[in-house]
VOGU-3710 file (C-alpha; in Angstrom, 3 decimals, decimal comma):
1> mrcnplrwlv> -0,014/0,010/-0,003  1,435/3,278/-1,042  1,552/6,339/1,294  -0,575/9,351/0,293  0,949/12,545/1,764  -2,015/14,728/0,927  -4,395/12,553/2,987  -2,037/12,779/5,948  -1,877/16,581/5,612  -5,659/17,010/5,563
11> gmvlvigllg> -6,005/14,821/8,662  -3,500/16,824/10,596  -5,226/20,132/9,727  -8,565/18,781/10,877  -7,116/17,636/14,215  -5,378/20,994/14,780  -8,601/22,995/13,920  -10,660/20,848/16,306  -8,215/21,526/19,149  -8,313/25,268/18,366
21> imnlrgvlae> -12,121/25,354/18,465  -12,168/23,544/21,786  -9,681/26,004/23,288  -11,650/29,039/22,029  -14,838/27,701/23,616  -13,096/27,360/26,981  -11,897/30,974/26,838  -15,413/32,233/25,876  -16,978/30,377/28,783  -14,577/32,081/31,204
31> ieielaqqtr> -15,388/35,489/29,670  -19,147/34,879/29,983  -18,797/33,870/33,660  -16,648/36,890/34,468  -19,059/39,335/32,733  -22,105/37,788/34,436  -20,489/38,090/37,884  -19,467/41,693/37,355  -22,881/42,667/35,948  -24,824/40,933/38,778
41> haleqaglsw> -22,658/42,608/41,397  -23,316/46,046/39,814  -27,070/45,369/39,736  -27,105/44,287/43,400  -25,146/47,359/44,412  -27,790/49,472/42,725  -30,590/47,698/44,596  -31,853/45,820/41,502  -31,740/42,349/43,009  -34,780/41,320/40,949
51> advrfsgrdg> -32,671/41,435/37,743  -30,616/38,489/36,492  -28,249/38,557/33,483  -26,931/35,928/31,113  -24,180/36,139/28,455  -23,278/34,524/25,142  -19,783/35,651/24,546  -19,754/39,424/25,271  -23,425/39,798/24,389  -25,968/39,455/27,158
61> wiegrapdes> -29,635/39,874/28,132  -31,534/40,865/31,336  -34,180/38,632/32,841  -36,555/39,025/35,823  -39,654/40,893/36,921  -39,276/44,586/37,709  -41,568/46,648/39,961  -41,775/49,446/37,358  -40,474/50,584/33,969  -37,836/52,869/35,474
71> eivkayniss> -36,079/49,948/37,101  -35,883/48,089/33,785  -34,222/51,134/32,204  -31,891/51,468/35,217  -30,864/47,802/34,967  -30,179/48,176/31,239  -27,998/51,272/31,759  -25,993/49,648/34,549  -25,437/46,418/32,595  -24,400/48,258/29,449
81> svwgvrkids> -21,796/50,245/31,441  -19,936/47,150/32,703  -16,479/46,934/31,138  -16,202/44,204/28,507  -19,928/44,040/27,709  -20,568/44,638/24,019  -24,344/44,418/23,798  -27,251/44,041/26,245  -30,852/43,124/25,518  -33,706/43,524/27,977
91> raqlleeqrn> -36,014/40,592/28,335  -37,297/41,704/31,770  -40,991/41,909/32,485  -43,046/43,967/34,949  -44,434/42,446/38,122  -48,128/41,623/38,223  -50,168/44,641/39,351  -52,527/44,192/42,307  -55,491/46,522/42,683  -56,226/45,380/46,228
101> ytwravvrsd> -52,728/45,671/47,698  -52,884/43,663/50,946  -50,341/42,721/53,590  -50,992/40,482/56,624  -49,133/39,313/59,685  -50,288/36,567/62,062  -48,650/35,768/65,463  -48,417/32,139/66,472  -46,873/30,722/69,604  -43,595/29,927/67,778
111> kvklsgyvpn> -43,532/32,061/64,686  -44,828/35,056/62,788  -46,442/34,354/59,459  -46,149/37,059/56,802  -48,266/37,072/53,656  -49,545/39,443/51,008  -47,601/41,670/48,693  -44,430/43,754/48,759  -43,234/46,175/46,053  -39,594/45,033/45,938
121> eqtrkaiiga> -36,948/42,991/47,648  -35,609/45,947/49,640  -39,005/46,432/51,198  -39,197/42,699/51,913  -35,878/42,833/53,738  -37,003/45,944/55,676  -40,193/44,256/56,843  -38,358/41,087/57,836  -35,863/43,187/59,779  -38,715/44,984/61,584
131> vkatfpqlei> -40,349/41,632/62,451  -37,078/40,293/63,889  -36,676/43,411/66,019  -40,275/43,238/67,268  -40,438/39,391/67,793  -36,798/38,348/68,409  -37,802/34,968/69,881  -40,044/33,835/67,024  -39,350/32,371/63,650  -40,456/34,120/60,463
141> ddnmrlarga> -42,568/32,339/57,868  -42,223/34,595/54,803  -44,931/34,032/52,179  -44,863/37,613/50,813  -44,915/38,038/47,027  -43,681/40,838/44,769  -46,340/42,861/43,067  -46,934/46,290/41,717  -49,677/48,661/42,896  -48,383/49,492/46,377
151> pdtetwlgav> -49,221/52,889/47,878  -46,422/55,352/48,634  -43,551/53,179/49,900  -42,734/55,336/52,910  -46,366/55,624/53,953  -46,907/51,910/53,456  -43,805/50,941/55,462  -44,957/53,249/58,271  -48,320/51,498/58,324  -46,623/48,062/58,450
161> sfglkqlsrl> -44,332/49,126/61,281  -47,311/50,569/63,202  -49,253/47,322/62,712  -46,333/45,164/63,942  -46,005/47,296/67,070  -49,654/46,815/67,977  -49,394/43,097/67,171  -46,591/42,739/69,706  -49,060/43,775/72,437  -51,493/40,959/71,618
171> kptahvtidn> -51,547/37,272/72,524  -50,798/34,515/69,969  -53,481/34,000/67,193  -53,760/37,785/66,833  -53,379/39,248/63,350  -53,120/42,579/61,560  -54,061/43,331/57,951  -53,200/46,433/55,906  -54,800/47,153/52,532  -55,795/50,101/50,436
181> dgleiegeal> -58,807/50,795/52,684  -56,908/50,855/55,964  -55,926/48,696/58,943  -57,702/45,798/60,510  -56,499/44,359/63,833  -57,886/41,518/65,894  -56,777/39,715/69,056  -56,657/39,669/72,858  -54,357/42,105/74,663  -51,502/40,751/76,714
191> dynafraiks> -52,608/42,747/79,799  -54,661/45,831/80,715  -51,775/48,267/80,081  -51,227/46,787/76,649  -54,960/47,092/75,943  -54,994/50,791/76,883  -51,835/51,421/74,830  -53,365/49,835/71,697  -56,624/51,779/72,100  -54,767/54,996/72,628
201> slagnlptgl> -52,612/54,437/69,505  -55,654/53,585/67,369  -57,528/56,610/68,638  -54,962/59,314/68,072  -51,462/58,170/67,059  -52,005/56,694/63,585  -49,324/57,229/60,942  -50,106/59,777/58,224  -52,379/58,351/55,569  -53,554/55,351/57,670
211> rvkrdsvvap> -57,073/54,853/59,003  -58,629/52,163/61,192  -60,910/49,962/59,142  -61,791/47,456/61,899  -60,762/47,282/65,541  -61,423/43,865/67,083  -58,945/44,111/69,996  -60,362/42,841/73,262  -59,058/43,258/76,782  -57,363/40,312/78,474
221> kvepyvwaar> -59,676/37,666/79,756  -60,284/37,751/83,508  -60,871/34,744/85,733  -62,688/34,982/88,060  -64,560/38,059/86,786  -64,951/40,461/89,755  -66,467/43,930/90,142  -66,896/45,683/93,505  -67,997/48,942/95,187  -67,372/50,184/98,742
231> ltgnevqlgg> -69,161/53,000/100,624  -67,200/54,488/103,541  -67,577/57,984/105,030  -67,824/60,534/102,278  -66,326/58,284/99,579  -67,443/55,540/97,218  -64,733/53,369/95,717  -65,349/51,464/92,447  -63,009/48,592/91,446  -62,764/45,371/89,482
241> flpseearee> -63,455/44,793/85,745  -65,994/45,768/83,130  -66,089/44,692/79,488  -65,442/48,107/77,832  -64,737/51,788/78,355  -68,348/52,520/77,528  -69,526/50,119/80,261  -67,097/51,759/82,660  -68,525/55,211/81,893  -72,091/53,994/82,345
251> vfsaaqksfp> -71,378/52,511/85,764  -69,475/55,596/86,879  -72,450/57,826/85,873  -74,785/55,552/87,836  -72,573/55,967/90,926  -72,708/59,768/90,601  -76,518/59,629/90,491  -76,798/57,245/93,404  -74,273/59,187/95,572  -74,597/62,906/94,599
261> qkvivdrmrv> -72,881/64,089/97,784  -70,054/61,556/97,781  -66,624/61,530/96,242  -66,463/58,821/93,580  -63,076/57,065/93,254  -62,798/55,058/89,985  -60,295/52,166/90,013  -62,205/50,040/87,483  -60,407/48,396/84,552  -61,453/46,859/81,266
271> gsgepeniva> -61,338/43,019/80,970  -63,014/40,349/78,830  -64,699/37,171/79,967  -67,538/38,952/81,692  -70,839/37,287/82,609  -73,930/38,360/80,711  -75,713/41,471/81,990  -72,919/42,463/84,375  -73,360/46,192/83,644  -77,097/46,069/84,580
281> aavsalgkla> -76,182/44,085/87,707  -73,502/46,701/88,761  -75,914/49,622/88,283  -78,577/47,895/90,449  -75,990/47,069/93,076  -75,013/50,736/93,415  -78,652/51,667/93,985  -78,933/49,172/96,901  -75,595/50,253/98,324  -76,877/53,818/98,511
291> eleegdveik> -79,513/52,785/101,050  -76,777/51,804/103,584  -74,758/54,049/105,875  -71,684/52,033/104,948  -71,084/48,803/103,149  -69,749/46,770/100,256  -71,121/45,060/97,147  -69,222/42,474/95,112  -70,089/40,727/91,825  -67,987/37,611/91,280
301> dksillsgva> -68,806/35,810/88,024  -72,574/35,250/88,559  -72,738/35,750/92,330  -73,656/39,057/94,125  -72,949/39,782/97,769  -74,243/42,975/99,500  -72,991/43,678/103,025  -73,005/46,665/105,394  -74,924/48,663/108,022  -78,192/50,481/107,613
311> akevtvaglr> -79,550/53,136/109,995  -82,868/51,499/110,680  -84,234/47,949/110,836  -87,046/48,843/108,438  -84,401/49,762/105,864  -82,798/46,378/106,174  -86,167/44,647/105,785  -86,973/46,579/102,691  -83,581/45,797/101,111  -83,925/42,086/101,742
321> eslkssfpks> -87,357/42,085/100,191  -86,270/43,884/97,000  -82,883/42,191/96,363  -84,092/39,278/94,284  -86,289/41,364/92,004  -83,682/44,066/91,478  -80,981/42,003/89,686  -80,985/39,921/86,423  -82,272/36,420/86,960  -78,917/34,868/85,886
331> frvdeqikfr> -77,226/36,174/89,121  -77,423/34,633/92,602  -77,833/37,295/95,320  -76,724/37,095/98,976  -76,697/39,762/101,719  -75,093/40,404/105,093  -76,782/43,600/106,221  -77,239/44,829/109,788  -78,997/47,829/111,239  -77,557/50,301/113,796
341> eptikpvspy> -79,326/50,542/117,157  -79,979/54,190/118,279  -77,758/54,745/121,340  -77,517/58,498/121,222  -80,415/60,938/121,774  -81,507/62,627/118,534  -81,030/66,415/118,433  -82,813/68,927/116,248  -81,705/71,406/115,155  -78,169/69,985/115,152
351> kilaeidgdv> -75,708/72,754/116,165  -71,997/73,174/116,793  -70,194/76,480/117,418  -66,533/77,495/117,410  -65,824/81,040/118,608  -62,630/82,958/119,465  -62,888/84,801/122,784  -59,617/86,532/123,576  -56,929/83,822/123,799  -59,513/81,006/124,001
361> lkltgyapse> -61,264/78,994/121,262  -64,601/77,727/122,582  -66,297/74,647/121,106  -69,953/74,116/122,063  -72,878/72,155/120,695  -73,120/68,514/119,635  -71,009/65,782/118,066  -72,428/62,500/116,690  -69,889/60,235/118,415  -66,914/60,190/120,729
371> elrtairdva> -64,669/59,473/117,813  -65,887/62,540/115,851  -65,882/64,660/118,996  -62,234/63,902/119,511  -61,517/64,437/115,799  -63,057/67,961/115,839  -61,148/68,851/118,994  -57,874/67,639/117,405  -58,536/69,835/114,347  -59,077/72,869/116,556
381> vsrfpqlkvs> -55,888/72,231/118,554  -53,802/71,833/115,370  -55,270/74,943/113,656  -55,018/77,235/116,716  -51,700/76,351/118,470  -51,514/79,813/120,042  -54,971/79,592/121,667  -56,365/77,503/124,493  -59,118/75,150/123,218  -62,137/74,872/125,516
391> eslelgagap> -64,315/71,983/124,295  -67,739/71,223/125,829  -69,425/69,236/123,072  -72,248/66,829/123,906  -73,142/63,671/122,035  -76,236/63,859/119,903  -77,679/61,834/117,004  -78,905/63,396/113,808  -75,697/65,038/112,534  -76,141/66,057/108,851
401> egwqscmsag> -74,125/64,380/106,181  -70,829/66,184/105,664  -70,807/67,450/109,269  -67,135/66,674/109,953  -65,711/67,936/106,633  -67,675/71,227/106,738  -66,755/71,979/110,356  -63,115/71,188/109,694  -63,109/73,539/106,688  -64,650/76,294/108,784
411> ltalakigkg> -62,020/75,983/111,520  -59,248/76,070/108,946  -60,621/79,320/107,428  -61,101/80,899/110,858  -57,494/80,142/111,779  -56,255/82,134/108,738  -58,212/85,228/109,768  -57,846/84,908/113,532  -60,966/86,740/114,569  -64,554/85,493/114,238
421> rvemednilr> -66,794/82,418/114,636  -67,969/79,261/112,850  -71,403/77,789/113,428  -73,043/74,794/111,816  -76,783/74,334/112,093  -78,099/71,192/110,467  -76,769/71,410/106,855  -75,896/75,140/106,969  -72,362/76,334/107,791  -72,285/80,014/108,918
431> faavtedetv> -68,904/81,738/108,878  -68,421/85,253/110,312  -65,091/87,039/110,650  -63,373/90,434/110,595  -60,193/91,378/108,728  -58,373/94,453/107,544  -57,183/92,897/104,269  -59,642/92,849/101,309  -57,583/90,255/99,484  -57,529/87,924/102,462
441> aqnienelra> -61,307/88,228/102,776  -61,851/87,341/99,163  -59,383/84,454/99,203  -60,732/82,982/102,439  -64,309/82,919/101,133  -63,266/81,267/97,854  -61,134/78,672/99,675  -63,982/77,886/102,105  -66,481/77,364/99,275  -64,067/75,035/97,484
451> avnracelea> -63,403/73,057/100,703  -67,027/72,443/101,632  -67,879/71,764/97,953  -71,511/70,520/98,121  -71,275/68,813/101,460  -73,206/71,658/103,124  -74,635/75,100/102,412  -72,303/78,018/103,186  -73,350/81,436/104,498  -70,171/83,559/104,729
461> kivvdvppep> -70,075/87,064/106,155  -66,535/88,493/106,232  -66,333/92,118/107,282  -63,424/94,120/105,939  -62,516/96,709/108,591  -60,105/98,924/106,660  -58,843/102,119/108,320  -59,459/105,307/106,313  -56,677/106,133/103,874  -54,596/109,201/104,806
471> dlkwrasmad> -55,083/112,471/102,892  -51,479/113,047/101,760  -49,853/114,794/98,854  -46,750/113,200/97,451  -45,039/113,324/94,065  -42,050/111,936/92,193  -40,525/113,637/89,122  -37,842/112,401/86,753  -35,946/114,577/84,250  -32,341/115,097/83,087
481> gklilegevp> -31,001/112,052/84,918  -32,451/113,057/88,314  -35,358/111,653/90,331  -36,929/113,813/93,093  -39,218/112,370/95,720  -41,128/114,987/97,720  -44,257/115,501/99,740  -45,933/113,642/102,622  -45,616/109,940/103,469  -47,517/108,091/106,257
491> neaskdalat> -44,537/106,671/108,140  -40,774/105,999/108,108  -41,267/102,502/106,793  -43,066/103,815/103,700  -40,400/106,425/103,158  -37,592/103,835/103,356  -39,517/101,436/101,077  -40,040/104,080/98,402  -36,365/105,192/98,546  -35,197/101,558/98,204
501> laaqafsgvq> -37,578/100,962/95,259  -36,359/104,171/93,579  -32,710/103,083/93,840  -33,579/99,699/92,317  -35,982/100,793/89,569  -33,969/103,879/88,448  -30,493/102,492/87,962  -27,946/105,167/87,096  -30,311/108,033/88,032  -29,547/110,418/90,906
511> vedrsevktg> -32,300/110,076/93,554  -33,085/112,986/95,848  -35,535/112,153/98,644  -37,318/115,206/100,086  -40,241/113,280/101,522  -41,552/114,187/104,980  -43,235/111,818/107,399  -46,761/112,808/108,389  -48,075/110,284/110,933  -50,869/108,191/109,483
521> rsgkwlkvae> -52,142/104,672/109,106  -52,709/103,040/105,736  -53,109/99,608/104,266  -52,964/100,680/100,626  -51,114/103,951/100,286  -47,618/102,449/100,012  -48,816/99,918/97,400  -50,339/102,691/95,250  -47,180/104,871/95,597  -44,940/101,900/94,647
531> tglkllsrlr> -47,164/101,224/91,604  -46,782/104,807/90,501  -43,022/104,725/90,965  -42,738/101,579/88,893  -44,827/103,120/86,138  -42,658/106,277/86,217  -39,548/104,093/85,713  -40,949/103,013/82,324  -41,212/106,600/81,029  -38,475/108,616/79,357
541> sgeiqldgqs> -39,365/111,514/81,684  -42,357/112,568/83,686  -43,902/112,673/87,104  -46,448/110,968/89,346  -48,697/112,741/91,847  -50,525/110,939/94,679  -53,055/113,454/95,961  -55,266/111,852/98,520  -56,703/108,754/96,838  -55,956/109,928/93,269
551> ltvsgqapdt> -52,813/108,818/91,362  -51,841/110,781/88,250  -49,077/109,718/85,869  -47,770/112,090/83,164  -44,785/112,106/80,874  -43,320/110,630/77,727  -43,606/106,899/76,956  -41,213/105,158/74,520  -44,022/103,241/72,781  -47,740/102,452/72,832
561> avaalirqql> -47,159/99,197/74,750  -45,857/101,114/77,732  -48,754/103,558/77,522  -51,229/100,705/77,433  -49,531/99,053/80,407  -49,812/102,281/82,386  -53,518/102,601/81,634  -54,114/98,998/82,681  -52,146/99,390/85,912  -54,084/102,547/86,783
571> rdlpkgyaga> -57,375/100,699/86,269  -56,220/97,960/88,654  -55,414/100,203/91,672  -56,687/99,047/95,053  -60,293/99,758/95,883  -60,808/103,362/96,848  -58,058/104,725/94,670  -58,487/106,237/91,197  -55,921/106,687/88,484  -55,425/109,139/85,606
581> etieirsdam> -52,727/109,640/83,010  -51,459/112,193/80,540  -49,024/110,201/78,405  -47,293/111,388/75,265  -45,758/108,679/73,130  -42,247/109,479/71,863  -40,595/106,465/70,304  -36,916/106,263/69,381  -37,912/106,829/65,757  -39,858/109,940/66,639
591> iwaeeeakrq> -36,990/111,376/68,666  -34,590/110,654/65,824  -36,987/112,271/63,367  -37,249/115,427/65,553  -33,511/115,750/65,808  -33,121/115,174/62,076  -35,874/117,708/61,281  -34,243/120,238/63,633  -30,878/119,700/61,984  -32,377/120,146/58,532
601> aeaearrqae> -34,281/123,294/59,645  -31,095/124,830/61,094  -29,205/124,098/57,887  -31,968/125,635/55,804  -32,096/128,712/58,082  -28,341/129,180/57,700  -28,635/128,835/53,938  -31,463/131,338/53,748  -29,614/133,814/56,023  -26,518/133,584/53,851
611> eaqrkaeeea> -28,610/134,080/50,716  -30,444/137,061/52,300  -27,110/138,638/53,362  -25,722/138,196/49,882  -28,793/139,836/48,287  -28,723/142,654/50,865  -25,103/143,417/50,150  -25,776/143,460/46,388  -28,793/145,749/46,757  -26,903/148,066/49,148
621> rqaeqaaeap> -24,106/148,365/46,586  -26,569/149,190/43,849  -28,349/151,741/46,059  -25,069/153,470/46,937  -24,168/153,823/43,290  -27,575/155,296/42,493  -27,261/157,830/45,353  -23,826/159,073/44,252  -24,920/160,202/40,709  -27,445/163,034/41,629
631> qeaasetaea> -25,196/164,300/44,446  -22,325/164,810/41,978  -24,612/166,686/39,562  -25,890/169,000/42,373  -22,345/169,750/43,394  -21,358/170,810/39,901  -24,396/173,139/39,621  -23,592/174,781/42,953  -20,028/175,503/41,885  -21,190/177,088/38,601
641> kagsttetri> -23,510/179,527/40,403  -21,030/180,408/43,187  -20,767/184,227/43,779  -24,073/184,922/42,121  -26,557/187,109/44,015  -29,403/185,146/42,591  -31,367/183,208/45,198  -30,975/179,457/44,798  -32,704/176,543/46,243  -30,815/173,669/47,674
651> anvsplpsde> -31,787/170,402/46,090  -32,759/167,726/48,511  -32,484/164,519/46,580  -33,961/161,362/48,108  -33,027/158,495/45,850  -33,833/155,802/48,433  -36,844/153,532/47,912  -40,051/154,283/49,812  -41,860/151,883/52,173  -43,705/150,383/49,183
661> ggaaassets> -40,424/149,600/47,388  -40,610/152,399/44,670  -37,994/155,139/44,093  -38,919/158,782/45,071  -37,025/162,004/44,357  -38,043/165,602/45,268  -36,505/169,008/45,293  -37,469/171,855/47,528  -36,548/175,583/47,283  -35,444/177,691/50,154
671> eepadepsae> -35,325/181,396/50,846  -32,076/180,879/52,748  -28,693/181,997/51,259  -26,627/179,404/49,560  -23,922/179,348/52,107  -26,214/178,435/55,050  -28,222/175,145/55,184  -31,961/175,560/55,416  -34,094/174,069/58,195  -35,288/171,375/55,820
681> qraalgedgs> -31,657/170,487/55,019  -30,811/170,315/58,651  -33,843/168,151/59,275  -32,926/165,984/56,322  -29,240/165,734/57,045  -29,120/166,363/60,793  -26,822/168,721/62,536  -23,883/166,378/61,998  -24,729/165,665/58,352  -26,399/162,288/59,095
691> haegeqtpeg> -29,698/161,046/57,550  -32,980/162,159/58,992  -34,814/159,867/61,492  -37,503/158,814/59,055  -35,247/158,278/56,060  -34,152/154,712/55,070  -30,431/153,903/54,885  -29,125/151,389/52,335  -29,263/148,698/55,025  -32,937/149,574/55,721
701> qtaaavqqaa> -33,679/149,369/52,059  -32,168/145,875/51,971  -34,283/144,670/54,932  -37,432/146,006/53,363  -36,573/144,265/50,107  -36,002/140,962/51,909  -39,288/141,345/53,758  -41,220/142,064/50,543  -39,578/139,018/48,902  -40,604/136,866/51,861
711> laasrdvder> -44,197/138,088/51,678  -44,325/137,343/47,997  -42,871/133,890/48,596  -45,399/133,258/51,387  -48,236/134,240/49,100  -46,875/131,890/46,447  -46,577/129,029/49,039  -50,159/129,586/50,256  -51,421/129,465/46,620  -49,583/126,182/45,968
721> cqqalakfap> -50,780/124,775/49,326  -54,436/125,487/48,518  -54,056/123,767/45,162  -52,424/120,709/46,726  -55,151/120,505/49,402  -57,853/120,487/46,775  -56,172/117,555/45,033  -55,486/115,572/48,238  -58,955/115,916/49,745  -60,349/112,658/48,249
731> hgtinfdrak> -57,293/110,629/49,358  -57,118/111,442/53,113  -58,246/108,012/54,460  -56,083/104,942/54,914  -57,578/101,460/55,606  -56,063/98,406/57,331  -56,571/94,678/57,456  -58,288/93,101/60,493  -56,172/93,463/63,704  -53,216/94,809/61,610
741> tdlkhasvit> -51,147/97,982/61,730  -49,095/97,323/58,575  -49,475/99,894/55,792  -50,851/98,389/52,578  -49,585/99,285/49,109  -52,510/101,667/48,465  -51,821/103,299/51,858  -48,172/103,918/50,908  -49,273/105,694/47,746  -51,759/107,858/49,701
751> lsrmaevaas> -49,181/108,747/52,343  -46,618/109,602/49,656  -49,088/112,040/48,164  -49,718/113,417/51,637  -45,938/113,977/52,122  -45,931/116,040/48,905  -48,839/118,119/50,163  -47,154/118,630/53,495  -44,045/119,880/51,650  -46,049/122,479/49,777
761> cpnlpirieg> -47,827/123,577/53,042  -44,894/123,957/55,474  -46,857/126,300/57,807  -49,996/124,164/58,284  -50,373/121,593/61,115  -51,180/117,924/60,457  -53,572/115,803/62,563  -53,672/112,026/62,196  -56,591/110,076/63,728  -56,466/106,249/64,153
771> hadaegspeg> -59,624/104,092/64,361  -60,609/100,409/64,800  -63,710/98,315/64,229  -65,840/96,997/67,116  -64,342/93,501/67,247  -62,184/92,761/70,317  -61,984/94,545/73,688  -62,173/98,338/74,055  -58,684/98,381/75,536  -57,226/96,364/72,657
781> nqvlsemrae> -58,991/98,522/70,046  -57,653/101,701/71,690  -54,066/100,415/71,499  -54,635/99,220/67,917  -55,935/102,613/66,789  -52,993/104,402/68,394  -50,482/102,066/66,733  -52,169/102,659/63,322  -51,869/106,404/63,790  -48,222/106,056/64,812
791> aavkflvdkg> -47,486/103,963/61,683  -48,703/106,883/59,535  -46,635/109,349/61,611  -43,466/107,281/61,180  -43,987/107,059/57,422  -44,367/110,837/57,053  -41,371/111,575/59,292  -39,266/109,163/57,230  -40,352/111,177/54,167  -39,003/114,385/55,685
801> vsldrirsvg> -42,125/115,904/57,332  -41,252/117,626/60,611  -42,603/115,815/63,669  -43,323/119,205/65,321  -46,187/119,708/62,845  -47,826/116,349/63,501  -50,302/115,410/66,260  -51,675/111,854/66,412  -54,538/110,446/68,416  -56,346/107,093/68,637
811> ygatrpvapn> -60,140/106,835/69,097  -60,473/103,015/69,264  -63,909/101,956/68,005  -65,755/105,020/69,307  -66,068/106,875/65,980  -67,285/104,458/63,294  -68,126/105,639/59,810  -70,264/102,552/59,070  -72,198/100,015/61,137  -70,088/97,172/62,490
821> dtpasralnr> -72,555/94,507/61,304  -70,815/93,212/58,158  -67,180/92,509/57,179  -67,332/95,251/54,512  -68,611/97,831/57,043  -66,000/96,842/59,598  -63,297/97,209/56,962  -64,363/100,878/56,483  -63,949/101,463/60,219  -60,357/100,093/60,277
831> rveifigdh> -58,789/103,338/59,132  -56,516/106,325/59,672  -57,784/109,796/58,706  -55,357/112,627/57,922  -56,181/116,348/58,193  -53,963/119,227/56,983  -54,577/122,715/58,362  -57,014/123,844/61,069  -59,946/121,433/61,221
//
């Protein structure tokens, strides 16, 4: 057989190609694995754990179910950006959408079962983490499925967290469900505190966007089921369990009706497992207990036991007869009731009296028992340690209900006054006392009424024996860093107290005390003087005068708040004293505006003076030149006629302007020789050659010219002012929003026009009146109207109007321009009115 080289060559090529293909496939597999790992890692880092990726070579595709379209796009962008990936296709689909998006958690004894829907894996992890934190000892059975259609994720997670917290307070088998319609919760509470916590959370602490759809939470089951009530003294105690808060309220109301004079103490709690008709049984039991003097009633499951003491045997007989018919037939009723034998003689009317006589407190009358007799004596001894207690009480039956508490309250009140008497007759407590302090009298009566409550009727007569106030005149004035106290004070203690208060309230001010002591007795004078001194300390400057029983405060306040405070304090003076005030409000802005206006006025005055002086000098120069020309001509004429025998007349030239401002010249002839001045010349020139008395000098001419110019300017200003007033007349009212003092845009325009008018009328005064509607208190409306007026003042001052020209006043709601019966009418009354000139 011959060897064929070509055949051998073809075989070798095939073997080598096969080996190459096998090696290439191994490399591609490694590339696909590496790209898949990198891409999955990038997707997980981005929170896209739902997405999976597969590769064929460097080309891949995305699989999985996404919660929304944006996540598919996000997964595509992330996968495409991985190094080495050449092409990515998206084969991902959206999760199924659920219209009724429901989530449920059930607590078992060993695990928590979760079911329903979650929007994504991150939310699933968050819920499982919350369950582990809430139930660390229980396993988690996760049957939750991914689905679209969840509400807002943050709101939904908040609802889930809230539901888990309430579920932790319930016993096993409880469950909570959350859907689009709200929250459903069912189960038995672990204990009473857990029950109250759940009810409180469901009532008022729900997360935003969550509502309670169904609340089936019951209180913990109670065994045995017990409810009880006890009557002792002035108190009824309620305890045990009832099935709901509504049942508890019903029984409490029944107790109030059965015991209207008693204090009801509620210690009842809510518990399940109650016998049927327990609320009706409890209400009936309270009615029977009210017939006893003291006693107990207990309902235990379906058994009722009534025990205690009644006043009379007939009462006990009646109770025994009615017990079986008064309770539901499902309950068994037993009783242990006794009646009290009368051992003490009845007394009517039933009286007891406590009266202070010097250093002795006398107790007389009756007490219902030795025990209560001792108790009242002990109260008297403890309340009056400085007095000797003389007790001669007798025992007597028939004491009214509340006897001990009312008498104890009366003794306590009497001890605080120290002078008077307390008497109780049957159910009426009479209290009579004398004091010099009005405040003590008022407080004692209020405290006594609160102490007796409704245990007895109170008749209080507290006489205030106040000595007459002294008729003194005293004043304090503050100005220029100095405070002067002068006048009459009732005693040295008052003088020292006022000096001490002045040093404290007027820090940095020199205090000069000129007060003189005029012996007198007063319970209020010092308080009124101190009030006045404190009010004076709030002013920039001013004085107070205390004349008899009248306190007057005057001066400058820094703002309307201080002025309102002063008015309020003067209205609250002690009884018998009256207050008055004359307060001018000068705020920091107003003071600054005054100083600025003064500075500008001085600068303007200097400028006008300089201008007037310049004009006067110019006019004087011109007048002098005019006077020199005729004098030179007269001189030349005289020289030409010198030596002549012809009679001449001396020319008397008066080139100066007359009083009306016109030029006048006259010449008079004289019979006198030329070399001797005539009488007219001497009168005109004076003996020493000076001007005659009635003739104007150049300086006089200048002054007259300035005066005439000023008059002309004044007439021009008055004409412009009248024109501006005519234009401004329709715009003189400014309105405000309700309870506001801010200037509105329209008000700013009006005030700007007003500032222009004020500039053209510099000599006319300005009056600004503030008003309010009738809503609110008169005091508040007064302050509001003043603040509105001051807002207009500040605006005008800021625009350059001098504060000296402006006067502001507030009228509150006393001057309406429309009825205060509609919002539109009230808006018209919230205004500021501005008047320019004398109105």
